[in-house]
C-alpha positions as CSV (number, residue, x, y, z in Angstrom):
1,M,-11.4,7.4,-36.8
2,G,-14.7,8.1,-35.2
3,S,-18.1,6.6,-35.9
4,A,-18.5,8.7,-39.0
5,G,-15.4,7.0,-40.5
6,N,-16.8,3.6,-39.7
7,D,-20.2,4.6,-41.2
8,V,-18.4,5.6,-44.5
9,Q,-16.5,2.4,-44.6
10,M,-19.7,0.4,-44.0
11,A,-21.5,2.3,-46.7
12,V,-18.7,1.6,-49.2
13,L,-18.7,-2.1,-48.3
14,E,-22.5,-2.3,-48.7
15,L,-22.2,-0.5,-52.1
16,N,-19.5,-2.9,-53.2
17,Q,-21.6,-5.9,-52.1
18,Q,-24.6,-4.6,-54.0
19,Q,-22.6,-4.1,-57.1
20,K,-21.2,-7.6,-56.9
21,Q,-24.7,-9.0,-56.4
22,N,-26.0,-7.1,-59.4
23,G,-23.3,-8.6,-61.6
24,G,-20.8,-5.7,-61.4
25,D,-17.6,-7.4,-62.2
26,N,-15.8,-4.0,-62.6
27,V,-16.0,-3.0,-59.0
28,Q,-13.2,-0.6,-58.3
29,Q,-10.8,-1.7,-55.7
30,N,-10.0,0.9,-53.1
31,T,-6.2,1.1,-53.4
32,G,-5.6,4.8,-52.4
33,A,-7.0,7.5,-50.2
34,G,-9.5,8.7,-52.8
35,G,-10.5,5.2,-54.0
36,H,-8.1,5.1,-57.0
37,T,-4.5,4.2,-57.6
38,P,-2.6,7.5,-57.9
39,D,-0.9,7.3,-61.2
40,F,0.2,10.1,-63.6
41,A,-0.5,7.9,-66.6
42,K,-4.1,7.3,-65.6
43,N,-5.0,11.0,-65.9
44,S,-7.3,11.4,-68.7
45,S,-6.4,13.6,-71.6
46,D,-9.3,16.0,-70.6
47,T,-7.7,16.5,-67.2
48,L,-4.3,17.2,-68.7
49,L,-5.8,19.5,-71.2
50,V,-7.4,21.6,-68.4
51,V,-4.0,21.7,-66.6
52,A,-2.2,22.7,-69.7
53,T,-4.7,25.5,-70.4
54,L,-4.5,26.8,-66.9
55,I,-0.7,26.9,-67.1
56,S,-0.9,28.7,-70.4
57,A,-3.3,31.3,-68.9
58,L,-1.1,31.8,-65.9
59,S,2.1,32.2,-67.9
60,Y,0.3,34.7,-70.3
61,Q,-0.8,36.8,-67.3
62,L,2.7,36.7,-65.8
63,G,4.2,37.8,-69.1
64,T,1.8,40.7,-69.5
65,N,1.7,41.8,-65.9
66,I,5.4,42.1,-64.8
67,P,5.9,42.2,-61.0
68,G,6.8,45.7,-59.9
69,G,4.6,47.3,-62.6
70,Y,5.5,49.8,-65.3
71,W,6.9,53.3,-65.3
72,Q,4.0,55.7,-65.5
73,A,5.7,58.6,-67.2
74,D,9.0,59.5,-68.8
75,D,11.5,60.9,-66.4
76,A,15.0,62.5,-66.2
77,A,16.6,59.1,-65.3
78,G,15.8,57.7,-68.7
79,H,12.8,55.6,-67.8
80,A,10.2,55.6,-70.5
81,A,6.5,55.3,-69.8
82,S,5.2,51.7,-70.0
83,D,8.7,50.1,-69.6
84,P,8.9,47.4,-66.8
85,I,10.3,48.7,-63.6
86,M,11.8,45.3,-62.8
87,R,13.8,45.4,-66.0
88,D,15.5,48.6,-64.9
89,K,16.0,47.8,-61.2
90,H,16.7,44.0,-61.4
91,R,17.9,43.3,-64.9
92,R,19.2,39.7,-64.5
93,R,16.1,38.7,-62.4
94,Y,13.8,40.3,-65.1
95,W,15.4,38.3,-67.9
96,L,15.3,35.1,-65.9
97,F,11.6,35.8,-65.1
98,M,10.8,36.5,-68.7
99,A,12.7,33.4,-70.0
100,G,10.7,31.3,-67.5
101,S,7.5,32.9,-68.6
102,W,8.2,32.3,-72.3
103,V,9.3,28.7,-71.8
104,T,6.2,28.0,-69.6
105,F,3.9,29.5,-72.3
106,G,5.6,27.7,-75.1
107,T,5.7,24.3,-73.5
108,S,2.1,24.5,-72.2
109,M,0.9,25.4,-75.7
110,L,3.0,22.5,-77.1
111,L,1.4,20.3,-74.4
112,T,-2.1,21.5,-75.4
113,V,-1.5,20.9,-79.1
114,G,0.0,17.5,-78.3
115,I,-3.0,16.4,-76.2
116,L,-5.5,17.7,-78.8
117,T,-3.8,15.8,-81.5
118,G,-4.0,12.5,-79.6
119,A,-0.7,12.2,-77.7
120,P,-1.3,9.6,-75.0
121,A,-1.1,10.8,-71.4
122,R,1.6,8.2,-70.5
123,S,3.9,9.3,-73.3
124,R,7.3,10.7,-72.6
125,F,6.4,13.8,-74.6
126,V,3.4,14.7,-72.3
127,R,5.4,14.0,-69.1
128,C,8.4,16.1,-70.3
129,A,6.2,19.0,-71.5
130,F,4.3,19.0,-68.2
131,L,7.5,18.8,-66.2
132,V,9.1,21.8,-68.1
133,A,5.9,23.9,-68.1
134,Y,5.1,23.4,-64.4
135,S,8.7,23.8,-63.2
136,C,9.2,27.0,-65.3
137,L,6.0,28.3,-63.8
138,V,7.6,27.9,-60.4
139,L,10.7,29.6,-61.7
140,T,8.6,32.7,-62.7
141,F,7.1,32.8,-59.2
142,V,10.4,32.5,-57.3
143,T,12.1,35.1,-59.5
144,S,9.3,37.5,-59.1
145,Q,10.3,37.9,-55.4
146,P,13.0,40.7,-55.4
147,R,14.2,40.2,-51.9
148,T,15.6,36.7,-52.5
149,S,19.0,35.6,-53.9
150,L,18.9,34.8,-57.6
151,A,21.1,31.7,-56.9
152,M,18.5,30.5,-54.3
153,D,15.7,31.1,-56.8
154,V,17.5,28.9,-59.4
155,A,18.2,26.2,-56.7
156,I,14.5,26.1,-55.8
157,W,13.6,25.8,-59.4
158,A,16.1,22.9,-59.9
159,A,14.7,21.2,-56.8
160,V,11.1,21.5,-58.0
161,M,12.1,20.2,-61.4
162,A,13.8,17.2,-59.9
163,A,10.9,16.5,-57.5
164,L,8.4,16.7,-60.5
165,A,10.6,14.3,-62.5
166,V,10.5,11.8,-59.7
167,A,6.8,12.3,-59.0
168,T,5.8,11.8,-62.6
169,T,7.9,8.7,-62.9
170,Y,7.1,7.1,-59.5
171,L,3.7,8.5,-58.7
172,R,2.1,5.2,-58.1
173,V,2.4,4.4,-54.4
174,D,3.4,0.8,-55.1
175,K,6.3,2.0,-57.2
176,L,7.7,4.3,-54.5
177,P,10.8,3.3,-52.5
178,V,10.2,1.4,-49.3
179,W,10.9,4.4,-47.1
180,A,8.4,6.5,-49.0
181,R,5.7,3.8,-48.9
182,S,6.0,3.8,-45.1
183,L,4.9,7.4,-45.2
184,C,1.7,6.4,-47.1
185,P,0.2,3.5,-45.2
186,P,-2.6,1.6,-46.9
187,P,-6.2,2.4,-45.9
188,P,-7.5,0.3,-43.0
189,T,-9.1,-2.9,-44.1
190,A,-12.8,-3.3,-43.7
191,S,-14.2,-5.6,-41.0
192,C,-17.5,-7.3,-40.7
193,C,-18.7,-5.1,-37.9
194,G,-16.8,-1.9,-38.4
195,C,-14.6,-2.4,-35.3
196,G,-11.3,-2.4,-37.3
197,R,-10.6,-6.1,-36.8
198,S,-10.8,-8.5,-39.7
């Protein structure tokens, strides 16, 4: 880090010292890159409510604006105006896309209602609903790409779902396996003069 990084560290140290002198017993310890312990359970209900609402809005837009568009007019091939082109040209991909969109919308609405009625952020219900809604949102994205293999799309979706399951379970850095913790080194400790030595 350059001198700007040292200046920031010194400012944080001075602020912590001032808070301790003013009787601030609740000084937050800097345990992560952003000054907080990354933990899915510590997300406030407000944050999760915003995320659930955004997922609902995205899935609604995806369900009403099908990739590929709609037929503009009736034609001799049997296409009716306002029917989705994707349904006629890529039937299996279309139904997988729509199933992902419907599941995303339904689980994000369920997540929204659950949070509004007081379900705690660390509950299994919230984690599972978030996992399903977010991974199915990814499914709708990968199936909207007509040039990829449908089997590859499903494999990507399964990998994202597995990664999200692991992330929402072990998101705290101190709960990660040793090999993963080595990828996330702790922030440098502060020194008395900013030189990096304790």
